[in-house]
C-alpha positions, 0 to 999 in steps of 0.5 A: 499500499502507498504511504500517503499523507494529509496535512491539513495546515500544511502550508505554513508553520509546523504543518509545513515542516511535518510535511517536509519531514513525510516526504523525505520519509518517502509519503506522498503527500496532500497539503492542504490549506485555505488558500490554495495557491500557498498550498500549491507553492508549498507542495511545489517545494516539496518536489514532484508527485505531491498534490495541494488542495483548498479546504476549510476545516470547519466546514464538513463538506469541504472536509469531505470533498477533499477526502474524496479529491485526495483518494482519487488523486493520490490513493487511500490516506493512512496517515493524517496530520491536523496542523490547521489552526487559528489564534484570536488572542484576547482577554475573555471579558473582551472577545468577540463572539465570532471569534470564539466560534471560529477558533472553535470551529477550526481548532477542534471541530476541523480536527474532528471532522478530519479525523471522521473523514479519515476513519472511513479509510482507515478502518476498511484497511485496518491501519492508519495514524493521525497526528493532531498538533495541539498546544502546551497553551491547552494544557496550562492555560495563558492569560489572553488565550482562554479561548485558544486554551480551550480549544486546544485542551479539547483536542487532547481530550478528544484525541485520547478518547479517539484513541481508545475508539480506534486501537483495535482497528490498528489505527493509532491517534496521538496529540502533540503539544508544541 
């Protein structure tokens, strides 16, 4: 089976660094970001055989469509990295509700949706790996980042619970907290 890795948030920062490492390890990559041009540039920097996709992880339809396209063009995804995330630093009393919702949707719901979409193929093949990128802020908190902290703390709990759900299907789920 081909080694296919989807990196959501793979066009910048930690996601891009992970994509570079996975490419060196022989994975065929899907670099996914909201901005397709930036994703294409990141995929192009990795060499041939890697593809770029545009997706808003907070929208289930986008996630489903992206997985369909990845599987059609690269094959079954057997490694998923969720590095897409946003931060809107603000004291809670000053935080805008729309900023809180967008952080929850991108940082937590987005990872849930991508994991759900990846599970179908991983369960069918009885193997797979998922790495969700959290944050140390989700473990210890930080003034001015209560909402961000909640989303990343929620990702820790989600990842631990999902790992228990799918372990018997030979699917590993981990969360890292840089």
